[in-house]
DRENPADO-248268 format. One record per residue (C-alpha): x, y, z. Coordinates in steps of 0.2 Angstrom, whole numbers, plus 5000, padded with zeros to 4 digits. Layout:
residues N
XYZ
...
This chain:
residues 432
570442995713
571143015731
570643075747
571743225752
571943305769
572243495767
573243555782
573643725790
575343765782
576743855791
576344035790
578144105794
579544025804
578944075821
577044045819
576343895829
574443915827
573144015818
571244055819
570243995804
569144155801
568244105785
567843965773
567644015755
566943835751
565743715760
565543525760
564943475743
565743615734
567043595720
568643685721
570143705709
571943725712
572443905717
570543955720
570344035737
569843905750
569943985767
570544135777
571644115792
572244245805
573844225815
574844335827
575844395812
574744385796
572944375790
573044265774
571844205761
572444035757
572243955740
571843765737
573243655733
572043525725
570643505713
569143405718
567543405729
567543445747
567043295757
567243365775
567743525784
568543475800
568843645808
567443775811
567543955808
568244045823
569243895829
571143915833
572143765828
574043715827
575043715811
574843545803
573043525808
571943445795
570743575790
569743485776
569643325766
569543335747
569143195735
570143245720
571843265712
573443315721
574043455710
575643515718
576943475731
576543585746
576443565765
574643615764
574043445759
574443265763
573743135750
572942975756
572642835743
570842795743
571242615738
572342605754
573542485745
574842385756
576242465746
575642645747
576842765755
575542895759
575142915778
573642825785
571942925786
571743025802
569942955802
569342775798
568942765779
567142705784
566842885791
567242955773
566242835763
564542925765
564943105766
563243155759
562443105775
563543215786
563543365774
562043455781
562543415799
564343485796
563643645788
562443665802
563843645815
564943775806
563543905804
562943885823
564743905829
565044055818
563444135825
563844095843
565444185844
566344335837
567744285826
569344355834
571144335829
572444285842
573144465842
571344545844
570944425858
572444465867
572244655866
570444645872
570944545887
572444655891
571444815891
569844735899
568744775885
566944695882
566844615865
564944655864
565344835865
566544835850
565844875833
566844775820
567344845803
568044685796
567144565784
565444515791
565744625806
567344545812
568344645825
569944695818
571544755827
571244935822
569544925829
570244885846
571645005845
570445145841
569445115857
571045105867
571645275860
569945355863
570045285881
571745365884
571245535877
569645535888
570645495904
571245645914
572045585930
572645705943
574445685948
574745615964
575345735978
577245735981
577545605994
578545646010
580145546005
580845566023
579445486032
578745366018
579245186022
580045086008
579244926003
579944795991
579044775975
578344605970
579044515955
577844455942
577844305930
577544345911
577144185901
577944175883
576544195870
576544095855
577644205845
578944205859
578844015861
579043985842
580444115841
581344025855
581243855847
581743925830
583244025837
583843885849
583743755834
584843875824
586043905837
586243725840
586343675822
587443805814
589243845821
588944035821
590444155817
590344345817
591244465805
591044655807
591644785795
591544975797
590745075782
590845255778
589145305772
589545485767
589345445749
587645385752
587245525764
587645655751
586345585739
585045555753
585245745758
585045805740
583445705737
582745695754
581245815752
580845775734
580845585738
579645605753
578545715743
578445595729
578445425739
577745475756
579145395766
580945435770
582445375759
583445275772
585045185771
584245015769
583845015750
585645075747
586344925757
585144805749
585644855732
587544825737
587044665745
586144595729
587744635718
588844555731
587844395732
588044375713
589944385716
589944275732
588544145728
588844035743
588044175754
586444155744
586243975749
585443845761
586243705770
585543545763
586043365769
587943365768
588143515756
587443685750
585943725739
586543875730
584943975725
584744045707
583544185713
584044315726
582644335738
583044455752
582144445769
582044595780
581544575798
580144685804
579644715822
577844695827
577644815841
579044735851
578044575853
578944475839
579744485822
579144435805
580344425789
579444475773
580344435757
580844545742
580844415729
582044415714
582844575721
584244555709
583044625696
582644785706
583544945706
583645065721
581945145720
581044985717
581944905732
581445055743
579645035737
579544845740
580344855757
579144995763
577544905756
578044745764
578444825781
576744915780
575944745776
576844665790
576244795803
574444785797
574544595796
574044595778
575444485770
575144335760
576044165761
577244215747
577744375756
578444275770
579244125762
580644085751
581944195758
583744155753
584744295763
584144395778
584444575783
584144625802
583844815801
584244875819
585145035814
583545145818
583845115836
585645165836
586444995839
588344985838
588644795833
587344665833
587644475833
586044405825
585544225824
585444145807
583744115799
583843925795
584143845783
585044005777
586944025780
587044205785
586144355792
586744535790
586444665803
586344845798
586844945813
586745125818
587545265807
588245415817
589245575813
591045555819
592845605814
593745505801
595345515792
595145545773
596445565759
596345675744
596945615726
598745655730
598745545746
598645695758
597745655774
596545755784
595145745797
593345755792
591645715799
590745585790
589245465793
589945295799
589245135804
589544945805
588944805795
588944645806
588644475798
588344315807
588744165796
588743975796
590543905797
590043745789
589643845772
591243935770
592744015780
593144185786
594044245771
592444215760
591344315773
592644455773
592644465754
590844475753
590744615766
592144705758
591244705741
589644785750
590844915758
591644965742
589944985733
589245095747
590745205748
591145225730
589545195719
588845335709
587145335718
586545485709
586345375693
585245255703
584045395707
């Protein structure tokens, strides 16, 4: 048997901290591998986290409602370390001189008599939980930003916890009730002009973590950019035909993204070095194709949920998977598996009408593909006899930033060319 420190895991690449909102177990309770141990809330997700170990809980080091950094020890379990995961660090209870495990964060003498501390620790957690409303970081920020009083907000979450939607509903009601008369038209000729003061906006935790992650990527990977123009008219014809029936059946629009993802998946099978990660002095070429799609969180940050084993999904399944993950991301209802394990990333900026985007690689992956805006414009087309004419088609760019350590420009261009060919020539009707 060993003493095991259970740590707060990395909940997405740009998450630095989380609020422990609920313990499912207490000191003295037994827990098994994959049994729910605690719930944590971050700027990006609310997650119920399973235990990585089997054993008896010796100590809970973090109280409900406390915000802690990634890597903080949450609990100490006496038991068996069942799987390799950043959530736990094993400490040998014999403390042998040859052990490679890290030293305990507290002296062993503090852990030899957990029974005497059990009731005290449980009381501390219960008192702290009753003294404060459990607020996630995003909820706390919204309340502060809009000057709301926590005591006046009726929480609809578990045990009365205030959720993001509770706060947003109050904000919406306030805006509807406000009726502000317009200011009278100023006399522009006589009104003196005054300079406006600047203001300082500190980076929040998402922006700080994003800055660190992107800076590290820019410094570690020699970024190169390859852009290819794609004619989407073949896809647009299918979308137009199925637009209304698709929305009626599924409740959301059929966008270009699932068509692009379907083409990307097949291209990755043909060009496997794109579905890889830099590891030491070489590449780890992945067997599964797990596509991450960047999702915006109200312009305050990004999260990259992952469609796992995308190579086994056809067009409709890909569209449903992306829509469900995007909804989960915006409602902060993703679990750890939803935001980890990506092997290739798509940055979907096209809805904003972008022309060409040079994205930054999501380490340790070797490339990121940006799907930019699609517009109607004149193009030269040829019939089956080679006669050329002008037609109006839906055209856009696919821009891929890639790591020059992993391969060269011809390999990147070949990959994009395969995607382009599939989008322009595939019989997409068969997919639907």
